C-alpha positions as MATLAB code, in Angstrom:
seq = 'MEFSRIDVSEWLVSDEEAVGANEKDWLRDPIAPAEPANLWLFKPVTVHKNGHSQGGDWAELIAGELARVLTVPSAEIRLASRSGRDGTLSRNVRPSMEWDRHTGAIWMDSVRSIAYRARSSADKSAATSGYTLSAVATSLEGLGAPPQAADPVGAFDAFGVFAGYLVLDALISNRDRHEQNWSVLRHALGTEPARLAAAYDNEGGLGYNLTDEFRERVLAEPSRFAKFVSGGTAWRFDWQGRPLPTLTATAIEAVRMLPSDMSHYWREQVETLDEAIVQAIVDGVPGMSEAARRFAVNLVMANAKGIRDGFRD';
ca = [
     133.442   97.799  118.499;
     133.224  101.924  118.840;
     129.494  103.817  118.300;
     129.519  107.544  117.358;
     126.783  109.957  117.112;
     125.918  111.465  113.862;
     124.654  115.161  113.409;
     121.203  114.879  111.200;
     120.172  118.705  111.637;
     120.430  119.360  108.141;
     118.338  115.822  107.099;
     115.066  116.342  105.371;
     111.552  115.687  107.504;
     109.650  113.366  105.444;
     106.923  112.617  107.854;
     105.692  112.796  111.635;
     104.968  109.621  113.220;
     101.707  109.018  114.046;
     101.990  105.819  115.975;
     102.932  106.357  119.786;
     102.793  109.066  122.462;
     106.176  110.888  122.079;
     107.387  113.462  119.424;
     109.123  111.495  116.547;
     110.307  112.584  112.677;
     110.967  110.537  109.567;
     113.982  112.039  107.993;
     116.277  111.087  104.864;
     119.627  112.153  104.304;
     119.345  114.722  101.521;
     122.248  112.559   99.053;
     119.884  109.366   99.723;
     117.372  108.288   97.297;
     113.664  108.993   98.271;
     112.898  105.489   99.040;
     111.320  103.834  101.923;
     114.470  101.801  103.242;
     116.406  105.255  103.154;
     114.138  106.789  105.659;
     115.029  106.988  109.353;
     112.911  107.666  112.469;
     114.561  110.010  114.695;
     113.265  109.647  118.036;
     114.936  112.375  121.016;
     116.081  111.033  124.100;
     113.320  112.241  127.023;
     114.828  114.310  129.652;
     112.466  115.370  132.545;
     111.501  118.316  134.316;
     114.116  117.688  136.756;
     116.908  117.529  134.318;
     117.298  113.584  134.615;
     117.555  112.359  131.065;
     116.816  108.918  130.265;
     118.836  106.549  127.962;
     116.241  105.522  125.241;
     119.107  106.051  122.803;
     122.111  103.983  124.272;
     119.296  101.462  125.193;
     117.988  101.106  121.387;
     121.311  100.713  120.024;
     122.132   98.095  122.331;
     119.062   96.010  121.939;
     119.741   96.440  117.872;
     123.297   95.343  118.605;
     122.186   92.335  120.497;
     119.378   91.508  117.652;
     122.253   91.126  115.355;
     124.465   88.931  117.603;
     121.078   86.735  117.892;
     119.881   87.120  114.117;
     117.000   88.525  115.174;
     115.631   90.663  112.324;
     115.531   94.216  113.581;
     115.757   97.658  112.404;
     119.195   99.315  111.945;
     119.920  102.020  114.778;
     122.492  104.549  114.843;
     123.186  107.326  117.440;
     122.384  110.582  116.569;
     121.705  114.480  117.574;
     119.216  116.892  115.576;
     119.312  120.839  116.471;
     121.322  120.178  119.881;
     119.169  117.374  120.666;
     120.165  113.681  121.378;
     118.090  110.528  120.161;
     118.256  107.823  117.700;
     117.699  106.931  114.466;
     115.982  103.571  113.650;
     115.745  102.655  109.868;
     112.451  102.097  108.494;
     111.618   98.194  108.420;
     109.450   98.812  105.026;
     112.134   97.679  102.206;
     110.606   99.525   99.284;
     107.604  101.031   97.835;
     106.398   97.401   97.319;
     105.615   96.611  100.514;
     102.984   98.272  102.808;
     103.333   98.259  106.657;
     100.079   97.385  108.968;
     101.000   97.325  112.791;
     100.174   94.204  114.268;
      96.796   95.974  115.912;
      95.519   96.710  112.406;
      96.563   93.099  110.745;
      95.105   90.934  114.144;
      91.590   93.345  114.019;
      91.608   91.856  110.440;
      91.433   88.426  111.690;
      88.151   86.963  112.082;
      89.137   83.781  113.768;
      90.591   85.215  116.748;
      89.032   87.629  119.373;
      91.002   90.423  119.538;
      89.821   94.141  119.433;
      92.344   96.979  118.869;
      92.557  100.031  120.936;
      95.213  102.753  120.902;
      98.724  102.357  121.937;
      98.463  105.116  124.381;
      96.223  103.108  126.671;
      98.397  101.675  129.108;
      95.926  100.711  131.829;
      96.212   96.994  130.825;
      96.683   94.580  127.926;
      94.307   94.535  124.930;
      91.553   92.035  125.294;
      92.510   88.877  122.871;
      96.353   89.694  122.614;
      97.247   86.621  123.433;
     100.621   84.348  122.158;
      98.166   81.690  120.492;
      96.176   84.797  118.595;
      99.194   86.321  117.718;
     100.592   82.759  116.346;
      97.143   82.296  114.564;
      97.564   85.916  112.964;
     100.421   85.403  111.440;
      99.904   81.891  109.883;
     100.972   81.311  106.429;
     103.451   84.697  107.009;
     107.208   84.688  106.010;
     110.196   86.013  107.775;
     111.386   89.720  107.409;
     112.946   90.499  103.807;
     115.831   91.319  105.857;
     116.219   88.286  108.052;
     119.314   86.162  107.050;
     119.128   82.343  106.814;
     118.356   80.190  108.650;
     116.055   82.786  110.619;
     114.950   83.841  107.002;
     113.676   80.107  106.291;
     111.523   80.595  109.641;
     107.767   81.213  109.332;
     106.627   84.886  110.982;
     105.751   83.606  114.393;
     108.714   81.564  114.647;
     110.932   84.891  114.083;
     108.371   86.503  116.561;
     109.596   84.405  119.301;
     113.031   85.715  118.678;
     111.521   88.924  119.464;
     110.067   87.873  122.418;
     114.053   86.619  123.352;
     115.161   89.436  122.830;
     112.811   91.594  124.795;
     113.470   88.846  128.127;
     117.216   89.889  127.505;
     116.914   93.269  127.594;
     113.772   93.374  129.864;
     111.749   95.159  127.249;
     108.041   95.006  128.632;
     106.586   96.929  125.604;
     106.155   94.595  122.894;
     102.469   95.340  122.317;
     100.628   94.995  119.382;
     101.760   98.540  117.956;
     105.214   97.632  118.184;
     105.175   95.033  115.889;
     104.247   94.760  112.115;
     103.370   92.792  108.823;
     104.455   93.775  105.482;
     102.037   93.257  102.879;
     103.049   93.185   99.098;
     100.900   96.003   97.161;
     100.426   93.954   94.153;
     100.095   90.770   95.888;
     102.342   88.776   94.204;
     104.489   87.613   97.396;
     103.116   85.989  100.390;
     102.695   88.547  103.576;
     105.858   88.691  105.689;
     106.317   89.677  109.435;
     108.419   93.104  109.565;
     111.449   93.056  111.427;
     111.947   94.151  115.022;
     111.406   98.075  115.781;
     111.000  100.127  119.211;
     113.250   98.198  121.077;
     114.127  100.643  123.512;
     112.100   99.975  126.701;
     114.705   97.954  128.339;
     118.063   97.529  130.275;
     116.791   99.968  132.888;
     117.290  102.936  130.539;
     115.167  105.298  132.855;
     116.499  104.542  135.863;
     118.682  106.930  137.874;
     122.364  106.122  138.648;
     121.792  106.195  142.018;
     118.935  103.501  142.096;
     121.263  101.510  139.387;
     123.990  101.620  142.394;
     121.606  100.670  145.094;
     120.352   97.593  143.278;
     123.554   96.115  142.226;
     124.932   96.468  145.453;
     122.134   94.424  146.869;
     121.749   90.943  145.072;
     118.145   90.255  146.286;
     117.197   93.453  145.085;
     118.659   92.936  141.954;
     117.152   89.183  141.740;
     113.301   90.998  142.292;
     114.312   94.089  139.914;
     114.837   90.995  137.202;
     111.903   89.252  138.383;
     109.769   92.537  137.770;
     110.138   92.452  134.219;
     106.272   90.959  133.434;
     105.035   90.859  130.118;
     102.101   92.809  130.973;
     101.062   94.090  127.230;
      99.547   90.410  126.564;
      96.326   89.080  127.901;
      96.872   86.421  130.175;
      92.871   85.398  130.729;
      92.951   85.218  133.885;
      96.383   83.845  134.146;
      99.069   85.070  137.073;
     101.192   87.480  134.896;
     104.457   85.473  133.770;
     108.104   87.204  133.658;
     109.139   87.950  130.068;
     111.678   85.396  130.610;
     108.761   82.585  130.922;
     106.872   84.295  128.032;
     109.761   84.048  125.778;
     110.222   80.639  126.845;
     106.487   79.837  126.169;
     106.654   81.264  122.988;
     109.915   79.117  122.255;
     107.986   76.241  122.990;
     105.400   76.557  120.729;
     107.780   76.225  117.860;
     108.591   73.279  115.531;
     111.771   71.439  116.762;
     114.173   73.016  114.688;
     113.382   76.757  115.336;
     112.987   76.037  118.975;
     116.187   74.466  119.300;
     117.763   77.014  117.297;
     116.365   80.431  119.623;
     117.713   78.259  122.705;
     120.999   77.660  121.491;
     121.541   81.497  120.705;
     120.775   82.317  124.118;
     122.993   79.412  125.407;
     125.721   80.623  123.502;
     125.487   84.284  124.166;
     128.729   85.297  125.413;
     129.220   87.890  128.448;
     132.617   89.471  126.802;
     130.429   90.086  123.368;
     127.632   92.392  125.418;
     130.276   93.809  127.628;
     132.067   94.948  124.169;
     128.812   96.038  122.781;
     127.996   98.226  126.037;
     131.461   99.595  126.149;
     131.676  101.120  122.875;
     128.607  103.210  123.427;
     129.557  106.824  124.076;
     127.563  108.906  126.882;
     126.859  105.848  129.439;
     127.649  106.301  133.072;
     129.921  103.231  134.432;
     126.861  102.501  136.759;
     124.490  102.212  133.417;
     127.136   99.766  131.574;
     127.333   97.648  134.914;
     123.656   97.508  135.305;
     122.991   96.792  131.465;
     125.781   93.797  131.639;
     124.545   92.198  134.733;
     120.482   92.568  133.484;
     121.287   90.926  130.208;
     123.152   87.938  131.706;
     120.614   87.354  134.422;
     117.945   87.113  131.846;
     119.916   85.125  129.967;
     120.630   82.599  132.847;
     116.951   82.937  133.710;
     115.896   81.826  130.251;
     118.479   79.076  130.064;
     117.208   77.580  133.402;
     113.560   77.931  132.205;
     114.548   75.591  129.156;
     116.187   72.893  131.747;
     113.068   72.597  134.051;
];
């Protein structure tokens, strides 16, 4: 498979994204109808003052493709450039005007049966009080799967799908699944039950922000690589005094909370994840260094092994 980068310099700016700390614009292809599903969030790559360019664009693309392989409902991702700046396009997870999108922070804050207090996503000092797996599960009771979800995931309840998001996070070492980075869709007329929105903002993994020098050093020393993998912790959740678990342990805990059919499904998706497929996805991404490619593939497969071993314990 081969991926290409499209120029969206002439696309129309529909709105600015208010959530998050980084610059983002909602764009629409001028020839596409003005519908929510035709809006794409353009996120430019972060370039530091020292010239180091982060790989958030290729990381989000790979995450989206892995989500597709795992059947995790996720925003469609394209590589793009705008006015000379590289970045990604992320398709709006709001499928139509009939649906309103509420961030997890807003949704959980409205559920009186859980002890949760919303705060700004820009506050990265610690996890939000009350943002626990059980609180998320309670807040999602009675909600369905995203509209884009294919069967069998389309028949899962919302937390059954959310557990799949955590499996994806564990595989790519994405530590940023805070409550602004998932949403609930609510039907404007109330004629359909609310649903979990497809996953989005999945770029925070795969060592996207590392330098090639660091990647090479870590890959050259198995013990150092193992330490890096184990450093992928779920710090965005409130563990209420428990030691901070790894992302793989968090995914395993969430999957074990599910009914047996859903639990079995996500376990099988990880069990059957083929390294050749992961390699093919990574190899098809333009602009990645060889060190970044090797690091990404090794990281995904190491995390997959960690999840598999964890379920066998």
